Structures are given as structure tokens and as C-alpha cells.
Phi, psi and omega in degrees: 000126178262120182226158171261132172269117188292163183306318186271357183275077184295319180297318178296321180294325180297336179293343180272351186296323179303315179292321178302312182291331175291322189271333189237154183259019181297143178301151182303321181300320179290319180296319176302311179300316183299313183283333181274332186246295186297318184290351176290344184232006181259183177234156178224141172243125189224157169257118182243136177234147182085195179080201187273352179080011178283168182297332179276353179071031184304129175083354182275175178256133177281114181255344178204150184197163163213153179247143178247103179265121189284140174218147167268126184242130173279115180250088179054044176101348178249127180273125181236158174276131178218174178226141172267116181277117182226175176053042177280116186202151172228136180301145191306321184283353183240018178282161179065028176246001184085011181301310183292325177302316181292323178296316179293319179303315179296320179299315180297323177297314181298313185290323177295319179297326180272359179060040172283122189292321179199162175230164182220161180204167175246109185276150166286323179218121183300329182296336180297329188247342186298326182288348176266002178103001175282140176225148180290129181244342179189167170283150172286134183278093180295318178268095186297136174278117183285326185279106182298325180297325176298318179297314181297326181281326188266335191241153178269329186229125182194163178280139179284133182259104173260186185298318181293322177301311182296321178299313180292323179299316180294322179295317180293326176295325177297318178296319177301314183298330179269002184060039178233025180276181177301138178279118184260157173299164183298316178233081187290138175229167176247130175249153179224156175223136174285124181252341171214106187296319181296315180295322179295317179297320178298318180292323181282344180078028178202167182258136178245142180278338184204163175298323179299318179295320181294318182290327176294322175299316180296321182294337180276351179275165175274109188246136181228117174228130179228015185283133175269313173228000000 
């Protein structure tokens, strides 16, 4: 059963922690922070098996998942709602069954219905996502630019920094300084996928004939992403 765990369903979100810890090597301190702080405002789409069979998947086991962490993104002067897709994982014994494909399909349906123009992620391997329409749009900024005005002056596409963003950024920098931050790929990049072509075109101020044309337009812009979660 593919279900969405809503933003306020903290108990439901905690059920995904076992799979998170199985799939990723992040330090416990960072995982605690992620589930106690970041997960209070994100969404999750999961494959749940067993349990009572209710729409929320009560009592079932999470066998595959992805998390949608919300960001406001400046897209060439227009601020749009977007999501950073993270914690993409399937339990080891259930891989190669199409579990993740179904989770992403449901996610794309949800985002298209909500007219979210695009989403982005940091892949371990680009080939895992390229066949779903994700394409690399920039390198991940390992050395974060602290001066927000520099970002606004130099780049066309970037995440908007509000008070909550800055608070989390400082917390993540503290984890980095202690060498307890999120474990990143060796050469991290950012990939993006158009999830609603019409909404993306409206934000960009032009019409696109296809998702491919839109993503190529995005790749030609100056794009800056430094978000870990």
C-alpha cells in the first residue's frame, strides 16, 4: 500500500526511522535532529505492508519511502514552492520489486495535482533517477555561501532563506564542525525533475513544449543549492 504520511503525523513518521537507519550511515546525533526537527514540517510517501490495512497503514512495516522536505525556491525572480527529495530507500530484502517506482509514481501524482513546478534531490548515483526524468542541474555547494545577498546577486535559482531556514542551516553547520553531519556522496550534485510543466512555465514567464525543454532551460541558469536536508 502506497500512502502519504501527513506533515502533522509525527507517530507515523517515526515508523520510517528504522528504514532510515538501515539505509544511511548518518551519525545518530544527526538522525535525532532530523527526526525531531526537520520531520516536524516535511511529508513522506511510503510503501507499507501488513498492519490493519487502513489508509494510514497503521501497524504496518515501511518497506520503501521517500521524504519531501519543503523549500521556497526563487526561480528567476518568482518564488515557488518546491521539495527536496531525501531519504529515498527500500529495505534490503525488498529491493528490485518496483517498490520505489510505485512510491515515486504516487509522489509525482500528488505534486502534479498540487501544481508544484519541480523538485530536486542529491543522488548517490545519477543513473538511479535519470530514467525517471531527473537531470543534473548543478553541483552541490559543499562550501556554503554565508552571505545571502551574494547568492541573490549571483544566481538565478536558489532557496529562499527565512528565519527557520537560517536556524536549521546554523544547526547543520554545527554538526559539520563536529564531523557528525549528513554523510554526502563523494562528488555531490543536484538533480531536478519538472513535476508540473504548466506551473513551471508560469513561474519562468514562458511556455515550454515539454519537460525536457523546461529542464534544459533550467540547466542554463545559474543555480545554487547547498541544502543537506
